[in-house]
C-alpha positions in Angstrom: -138.6 -92.8 75.7 -137.7 -96.3 74.3 -140.7 -97.8 76.2 -143.0 -95.3 74.4 -141.5 -96.2 71.1 -141.9 -99.9 71.8 -145.6 -99.4 72.8 -146.3 -97.4 69.6 -144.7 -100.1 67.5 -146.7 -102.8 69.2 -149.9 -100.9 68.7 -149.0 -100.3 65.0 -148.5 -104.1 64.5 -151.9 -104.7 66.2 -153.7 -102.2 63.9 -152.0 -103.6 60.8 -152.9 -107.2 61.8 -156.5 -106.3 62.5 -156.7 -104.4 59.2 -155.2 -107.4 57.4 -157.8 -109.8 58.9 -160.6 -107.3 58.0 -159.4 -107.2 54.4 -159.1 -111.0 54.3 -162.7 -111.4 55.6 -164.1 -109.0 53.0 -162.3 -110.9 50.2 -163.4 -114.2 51.6 -167.0 -113.1 51.7 -166.9 -111.6 48.2 -165.3 -114.8 46.7 -167.5 -117.3 48.5 -170.9 -118.8 47.7 -173.4 -118.9 50.5 -176.4 -121.2 50.9 -178.6 -118.1 50.6 -177.4 -115.4 48.2 -178.7 -112.6 50.5 -176.3 -113.8 53.2 -173.3 -112.6 51.2 -174.6 -109.1 51.2 -175.6 -109.2 54.9 -172.1 -110.4 55.9 -170.4 -107.8 53.7 -172.4 -105.0 55.5 -171.8 -106.5 58.9 -168.1 -106.8 58.4 -167.8 -103.4 56.7 -169.7 -101.4 59.3 -168.6 -103.4 62.4 -165.0 -104.2 61.5 -163.8 -105.9 64.7 -167.1 -107.5 65.9 -168.2 -108.2 62.4 -165.0 -110.2 61.6 -165.3 -112.2 64.8 -169.0 -113.0 64.1 -168.1 -113.9 60.5 -165.4 -116.3 61.7 -167.6 -117.9 64.3 -170.9 -118.0 62.4 -170.6 -116.8 58.8 -168.1 -119.4 57.5 -170.5 -122.2 58.4 -173.1 -120.7 56.1 -171.0 -121.2 53.0 -172.2 -123.6 50.3 -170.0 -126.7 50.2 -168.2 -127.5 47.0 -169.3 -130.7 45.3 -167.2 -133.7 46.2 -164.8 -135.1 43.7 -166.1 -138.5 43.0 -163.8 -141.4 42.5 -164.7 -143.2 39.2 -164.8 -146.5 41.1 -167.6 -145.1 43.3 -169.9 -145.3 40.4 -169.3 -149.0 39.9 -169.5 -149.7 43.6 -173.0 -148.0 43.7 -174.1 -149.9 40.6 -172.9 -153.2 42.1 -174.8 -152.6 45.3 -177.9 -151.6 43.3 -177.6 -154.8 41.2 -177.4 -156.9 44.3 -180.6 -155.2 45.7 -182.3 -156.1 42.4 -181.1 -159.7 42.6 -182.3 -160.0 46.1 -185.8 -158.8 45.1 -185.6 -155.6 47.2 -185.9 -153.4 44.1 -188.2 -153.9 41.2 -186.6 -153.7 37.7 -188.2 -150.3 37.2 -186.7 -148.9 40.4 -183.4 -150.4 39.5 -183.4 -148.7 36.1 -184.4 -145.4 37.6 -181.7 -145.5 40.3 -179.1 -146.7 37.7 -179.9 -143.6 35.6 -179.5 -141.3 38.6 -176.1 -142.8 39.4 -174.9 -142.7 35.8 -176.0 -139.1 35.4 -174.8 -137.9 38.8 -171.4 -139.4 38.9 
C-alpha cells in the first residue's frame, strides 16, 4: 500500500513539473521577440498542441530563433572606434569623405 502511495506521489510530482515547464515555455514565447514575427505564433501553437514534444523542440530549436537584445555599449568604445577611424584617415586608407561618413555612423549608433 505504501509503495502505491509513493508511486502516485512520484507521478504527481512529474506531472506538476511537466506542467510547470509547459507554462514557463508558453510565457517565454509570449514575452520574447523572434527574428521573424510569425515564429512566435508558430511556437505558441506547437507548444500548446504538442505539450511535451513541443516544449522539447522549443528548448532545442526555438530559443535560438529569438532576436538578440542590443548590446550595452561602453562609452569608451565610441572613442576607441573614432581613434581607429582617425588613424585610418591619417594613413591614407580612408578618404576625408569616407571618414566623415563613418564618423557620423559611429556617433549616431553609439
